[in-house]
C-alpha positions, 0 to 999 in steps of 0.5 A: 428149671433151675434148682433153688439156691440155698441161703448162705449160712451167716457166720462170724469169726470173732478173732477177725472181728476183734482184730486178733489176727493182726497180732503177731504174739499169741496168734497161734493160740488165739486165732485158732477157733475151735468153738461154734456158738449158735444163736436164735436166728442161725448166726454162727460165731466162731471163737477160741475155747481158751479165751472163753474158758478163761473169761467164764467158769461156766463156759470152761465147764461146758468146754471141758465136757468130753465130746464124741469126736476129739478134734471136732469143733464144739458147739454151744447154743445161746438161744432166746436172746438177740444175736447182736446181744450174743455177739456183744457178749462174746466180744466182751469175753475177748476184749473186756469192753462194752460200749454205751450203745451196746448197753442202750440196745441190749443191756437187759440181755447182756445182764442175763447172759453175764449172770447165766455164764457168771461173768462178774465184770460184765454184770457190774457194767450192766448193773451200773449202766441199767441203773442210769437208764431207768424209765417209767416204761422199763423199771418193772422189767428191769426190777424183775430181771435184777431179782432173777439175776441176783443184782441187789444194787440194781434191785434197790435202785429200781425200788427207789425209782418205782417208789417215786414214780409209782402213780405213773408206773401203775398205768404201764403194761409191765405193772399190769403183767406183774400183778397178773403173774408175780404176786410175790414180787408185787407184795415185796413192792407194796411192802417196800412202799409202805416202809418208805411211807412210814419212814418219811412220816417218822422223819417228818415227825422227828424234824418237827420235834427237833424244830420245837426243841431248838425253839425252846433252846433259843427261848432259854438263851433269850431268857438268860440274855434278857435277865443278864444283859437286858434288851429294849424294854426289859432287863435285870433289876440292877441295870437300866434297859437299853435305849434301842427301840427296835427288835432284838438282833440276836433272838427272833423270840426276844420281843415276845418273851419280853412281853410275856415277862412283863405280863408275868410281873404285873398279872393279877390272876397269876396268884390264883393260877388262872392265867394261861400266859403266866402258866406258860412263863412258869413252865419256861422258868421251870425248864430253865432251872432244869437245865441251868448249870450256874450257881444260884448267886450267879444266875440272874433269871428270876426264881431259878433257885426256887425252881431248882429246889422244887425240882429236887423235891419233886424229882420222884414225882416228875413224869418221864415226858418232862425229863425227856423234854429237859434232856432234848432241850439241853441237847439242842442247846449244846448242839446250837452252841457248838454250831455258833459262829463264835465256836466255829471260829474257836475250833478252826483256831484250835485246829490250826494250832494243832497242825502247826 
């Protein structure tokens, strides 16, 4: 009976795999392989200590440790990750290159190895590669690894992805495992989601408020337009109204404001203060007077000087909300005027003149 033959031990020469044996210069330094790296499935990778130590401070410290036999090959076990990932890791230490296929296959393992052995270029490459490969099924795993490996950019991108796809992520096995085993990270995620929701609500409210201020600013400009130039059926007392019967082309609120002005002039309930439309018109006139910077004899808006005087007398009694409203509308009016086509053209002409 023939004895059972032993399975040959798998081994890789990194210098031959990379192709350094074909380089004549430095061949004596880098072709000598004095380090043996052991992987989980028994694969042995032979490499050069100078190259490993120059690429990783951690490996340099490991290789600098004294050994029992001075001329013996030093052994470094890298266990717990696939052997292909270890091979790709050592290849990166030699060549500083990592392919897209390697990131696709074992980018998570390469990120862990780059963190453990402090290889910053590979860590950056993995962080960038994994951030573009986030999916509902793997985002929880990548998030946990990014937290353990101190990769803040990848951690933030995972959080953002998770916040957008949280309903789907909650159904994955990764999320169920996280809830059962990592309460701290679960709390971090929930707090982040709560902050995102609060921020979105605040942004939505701010957008709505800006819209209101812009509408009031447009109403102020429209009021000046009607009282100064005149439009369709309403105009200043010293000028005939225009013959155009169609809607105003400059302001979308012009027709409504004209109707409000006509009602304000003819309403019999106005003196008794019992008309809501007249109260609204009075507030618009008061708001105009609060932001009007023209002299009394130049401004043609009715009751402007009277409301200015009243505002000065009631300055102490005016509440903070009204002052804030006046400030926001004035700011919106300034922004609107700066972004108008006429102002943009003037700014371009000024920039061209300065460049000359």
